[in-house]
N, C-alpha and C positions, 0 to 999 in steps of 0.2 A: 584537454577533454577527450578525446576518442578513446582512450585507452580505459576510461571509467566508465564505459556504456558498452553492452552487449547487444548489437545489430541483428534482428531476426526479420526478415521478409524483404521483399522491394516493391510492396504495392504503393499504390496511390493515396490509400489512406494511412496519416501518421499517427501513431500513439508513443507516449512516453509513459513507462511504467517505474512507479517508486514503490521500492519493497517497504517490508515491515520491521519491527525493532529487531527480531531473530533473523531477517534476510538479508539477503545482498546482491547485487547483479545479476549473478549466475544461480540464484538459489529460489526459484521459481518453481520447482519440481517438476514432474510430468507435463504441466501446462503447456510448455514451451513447444512441445513435441505435437500437439495438436490445433496450432494456431495457423491461421490460412496466411500463408506467406505470399501469396500470389497477389492479393488485393489489398494486404496491409504490409507497413512495414513498423516495427516495434523496435523502441530503443529502451532496453532497461538499464537504469542507471545505478551507479553505485552512490552512498553517501560519503562525505568526508568521514574518515575513519573506518571505512567499510571497503570490502573487497578488493580492488584495485587501487583503492585511495587508503588502505590503512598505513599510517603515520603520516598522513597528510597534514593534521592537526584540524583544528576546527577553524572558524565556529561550529559548533553541534547544536544546529537549530532549524527548526520549521523554516522560518524565514531564510536561511542559506540554503536548505535544500530547494527552495523554489527558485531562488536566484540561480542555482547551478542548472536547475532543469530549463530555465530557461535561455540560458548560456549556451546547454547542450542544443537546445532547437536552434539557437542560432548558428552555432557552429555545422549542423546537419542540413541548414537552410530550408527549416521548416516553420513559415510563417505562420501556419496554424496547426492546430494538433488536438487531439483527444488526451486525457488523462487517464490511466489506471492507477490506482493507489491501494495498496494492501496494509490494513492495521495502520501504522504510522503514518505510512504514506496515504492513506484516506484524508489527514489533517494538511498534508503536503501539496497534493493535489488542488485542493481549496485554496491553499495560500497562492498558489501559481493563478488561479482565477481572480484573485483577489488583486493581484499585483499585475495581472495581464488579461484582462476579460476578452478583450478584441481579439486574443490569439488562440483562445480556447474553445473549440467546438463542442464537447462533449466530456463529462465526468463519469468515470465507474468506480465507486468504492465497495472493496472487499472487505467485509468485515471490518468496517472502516472508523477509525477515531473522527468523532465529529470535529468542526470547527469550534465549538464550547469547551472542547477539553474532555478530561476522563476525573471525576472525582473518586478520591481513595479515602479511605479510613485510614487513622494512622497505621494501624496492624497492618493492613494491607500495604501500604507505603514501604513499611521497614521491610517486608516481605519482597516485594520488589525491588526495592535499593539494594536489596543483597544478593541479586542475581549475578549483579555485574562480576563479581568475585568468586561466587558459589556455583558450580556447574549443577549439582544437584536442583537446585532453586531454579535454574533455567527448565529443566526438565520437568521439574513439579509445574511450571507455570505453563508450559506446552501441554502436559499433561492435562490440568485444569482446563484450559479454555478449548480443549477437544473433547470435553465431557468425560474424561477419565475412561476411554473406551478404546483406545487405538493400541496395537503392539507395541511393546518397549524397544525392539529392534529399531522403528522409526523414529520414537522420541530419543532414544541415541544419537542415532544419526543427526537428527535436528541440531541437539547440544553440539555435538562434534563440528557441525558446520558454521555453528553460530560463534562458538569458540575460533575457529581457523580463519573466520572470514570478518571479525570486529576487533577493534582496539577496546581494551577495557575501559578506558577514558571516555571513549566517543559514546560505548554502549549505555556506562553510565549516565551521561550527560541528556544523552537521548531521552531517558526516560522522564526526565523534568521537560523535556522539550514536547513530547507528544502529550503528555497528561496537563499542563499546566498553559500552553499556548491557548489563548483564546481570541479570536475576532469574528464570531459569528456577524457580528453588526456589518462586516466588509464584505459578506457572500450573501447575506439574508435575501431572498425574492429573486435573485439573479435569473435572469431567463436563459438557462441553458440547459441542455437535455441532461439529466442526471438518472445513472442506474445504480440502487446500492443492493447490493448482494450480502446477504445474512446468512451465515450455517444456522442449521436448527438446533444443534448441540454446543453454541457458543454462548458461556453463561454471561458474559461481560458484555460483548458487543454484537450482541443476538437482533432477533427481530423486533424486540421491544425497544430497545436501546436505539435502534436504528428509525423506528417510527417516532420516538421521544423527541430527536434530534434531527436528523438529516430531512425526514419527511416535513418535520416543520420549517427548517431552515430553507427548503427548496419546495415549495407547495406541489410542482407541479414533477416530482422525483417519482420513480417507479420503484419498488420493491421486489427484489428476487429473494425468497427464501430456499437455500439449497439444502435437499434432504439429504441425509447422512453426511452430512460436512458440519465440521466444529468452525475453528478459527481460520483453519488452512486449507480450503476448499482446491486450492492449487494443486495439494499433494493427495486430498481427500476424494474430490470429485473433478479429475481435470478436464474430461471431455465434457461432461455436463458444464463445466465452469466455461470452457472456450466457446461453447455453443451459444450459452447465454451472452456473453460479453460481446460476441461479433455479431450476433443478430442486433442486438441492440445499435452497436457503433454503426453496422449498416444503415439502419435507419436514421440514424442521426447525425452523421456527417455529409458534408456536401458533394466530396468527390464521388463520382458515380462508379459502380464497379465495373 
């Protein structure tokens, strides 16, 4: 397990970070350079088939990600912790909550997939499904979900990173996992501090979707809309994102600074 996570910081507040479909443990962009490593300890985990776990084999499921996150916490000796999840990771952090609610101090969902899954029209499903084999489709998806407003240099780098740090079979299987895993009844109404961060330029998992899902599932959840960001605020607005995340976690977590 140690090689499957990047540990940043040595502070008393423990945070496990779960990446998105196009991400990996070392794929959180400039965000990591702006985190408070004195008061927080972050564990950025790779999923099976991603990053340091390429070639590991499955199962490639949200439930398995949650089990692996709990195993990582055990390995690190973290009895309680907060979770940050980007996109697909937003579903996974909620599955951890469902499996071990007594261990979870807070959730931060970044442009997150809800516990009710993500519905697709057949044409959209076919398009997203082709991304596993077609790099140009990966690029088009990243461009679409950031509002078709960002430099092609960044888009190309994101595609290159995705291809280099994920197995094709894992990438393909995780689409079904994040889109079709539904367990809202297991987390609805949980009394845990929740922050939802939506990018103003995200057409799919933006503010309206978050209000209709996350804020209905967690009545006390707080929504933060990131200006000048789409689906990847860790790349688009990293300093503002680090500020928002840690301001919330300081308030939500038990350990004093």
